[in-house]
N, C-alpha and C positions, 0 to 999 in steps of 0.2 A: 054634382054627380060622379063618382069615380067612373073612368074607363076601365073596363077588363082587357088586360093585356093578351094580345095575340099569342097563341103558341099552344102546345100539347101540356096537358097536366101529367104528373107523374103515372098516374092510373091509365089515362089514355095511351100514354107511350108503352106502357107495360102490356096493354091490350094488343096493340100493333104488333110488337115483338113477339107475342105469343102467337098471333095469326100468322105472321111470316115464318116462324119456325115449324108450325103445323104444315105450312104449304111445302116447305124445303123438305119435311120428313115424308110427306106423301109423296112428293117427286122422287126423292131418293128410292122409297120402296117400289114404286112403280117402275123405275130403271132396272132396280135390282131383280124383282120379279120377272121383268121382261128378259133379262139376261139369263136368268135360270131358264126359262121356258125354252129359250134359245138353246141352251146347253142340254136339256133333255131331249130335243129334237136329235141334236147331235150325236147322243147316247144312243138313242134309238137305231139310229142309222148305223153306228158301229156295231151293233149287235146285229144288223141286217147284213153288214157285210162279212162278219163272221160266219151267220149262217151260210151265205154263197160259198165260203172258203170250205165248209163242210161238204157242200154239193160238188164243188171241184175235186174235193180229196175223194169222195166217193165214186165219182166217175172216172177217176184214174186207178184208185186203189180198192175200191169197195170190196170187202171181204167179210162182211158181217160185223165190221166195227167202224167207227168213226176215224180214228187216228192210232198211230202207234203209241206204245209207252213213251213218255218224256225222257229224252236223252239223260243218261246217267244216273236214271231212277231204277226202282225194283219193276218187277214184270206185274204185280198185282195193283188195284186202284189203291189200295190203303198205303202204298208207297210213295204217292205224291198226291197234290189237291187238285180242285177243279180249275184254279188259275194257271197252274202248270200244264195242265192238259189243253185248256185253249192256246197257250204260248206255243205249243207244238205247231200251230199254224205258221207262225213267225219261223221256227227252227227249221222246218222243212220246206220253207219258201212258199207254201200257198198263199199265204198274206204277206206281202213284204213291208208293208206300210206300219211301222210301230206304233203311229198313233191311233190306229183304229183300236188298240187295246187299252186306251185310256178315256176313262169318263172325264169330260171337261169340267165337271162339277166336283171332282174329286182333288185331291193334292196329290195324286199318285204322279210318278214319273218312272219312265225306263231309259232317260237320257239317249232318246233318238234310236233306242234298240239296245243300246250297248248292255243294260241290265238284263234282257232277256235274250241274248246271243248266245249260240250254241257253246261257244268258248267259257261263258261265265254263267249260265243257267243253273248247272248241277249243284254248284256251290255257293253262288250269290244271289239265287233268285228269291225274292220276296213279296210279300202280300201287296207292296204298294208299287209292283212293277207292272202288274195287269189289274185293271178295275173290275173285271168281271170274273165269274166263277160259272162252271159247268157242270153237267150231271155226268161226271166221267166215269164213275163205277158203274153206271148202267149201259154202257156202251163198249166194253173191252171184253177182249177173249184173252185166254192165256198163251202160253208160249206154244202149247199143242192145237191151238185154235178153237178150244172148248170154251163157251160162254162163262162167265163167272156167275154166281148165284145172283139172282136179281136183274140179271142182264135183260136188255130189250133188243131184240134182234130188229135189223132196220126195217125189214117187212112189216114189223108188227108196231112201230112208233106211233101211238096216238097222236092226232092233230093237235088235241087240247092239253097236252102234257107240257110242263115247262122243261126246258132242257138248259138254260143259261139265264143269267140276270147279273145286275149290279152286284157286285161283291160288297158284302157288308163287314167283312172281317177288317178291324182298325176303324177308321172313321167312315160315316155312312156317307155315300156318295150324294144322295138327295135327302138330307135330313130336314128338319124343321116341321112346323105345323102343317104345311103343304107337302111333306115328304113321301116317298115311296120309292119304288125303284122300276125300272125298265125290265122286262120279262120276254125272253125268246121263248118259242114254242116250237113243237117239232115240226110243223108245218111251215116254218121259217118266217111265221108272222111275229111281229113285235109288238107288246100292248105295254101302256103306261098302267101300273096298279098302285093306287094311294095308299096310304096308312090304313085306311078303313078297310082294305082287302089282305093287307099283308103285314106281317111283322117285320119290319126292314132290320131291326136288331138281332135277329134270331134266324132269320130265313135262310143263311148260308152257312153250313158247316158248324155252328156253334153248338155246344153241349147243352143238353136241357138243364134246369135246376138241379143241383147236387151232383153233376157230372152225369157218368153212362155213356152210351153209344152215341156217337154224334148223330145229330139230325140230317137227315137226307134233304138235300138240295130242295128249297122251296116249298118243303111240304107244311110250311107255316102259312101258305096261302089259305085264305079263309073263303073258299067258293064252294 
């Protein structure tokens, strides 16, 4: 009677390889998702720090608006964008840490503040130097101190109204099936909004189908 030689058949070997590959894939996915959750936590903390910067500025200079017009730009909100408006925190020294302006899930960089410093911002400021955008056109007054149309005076800010979030222009900070964005509200709390609640691709500043007037910040929130 012939003895069966010990060892694995090709089919058994393939099954074992498939199991190992599946386990490695699960491990990599778990590690990747864990890192992304940590990045989202940091992202929300960044927005919280920016909210505190607004409070600091209002305590020192509050005059019915959040921040001055960005350096080197025009005097109306249409002359600059929400990312530049947030960068004014750095320009005027209220928030000296340039890392606060970068979402860790994005590929953005401001080269340790060089790209958002006052000496370069008017000409070289780009969408990849600040990872967030804000409701700049609802918080400004003109040169005579009169509020622009649709402005929200600081005493009337509804606590449940969004005022800033991840900037989706360019690459989406938190894309993918579990994607979404961190949203800062007027009462300074920050929430994570998943894709089911917000359109990350169109929530910030993009024009609607066929062009037309730009959409207001975060008015794609489906709440």
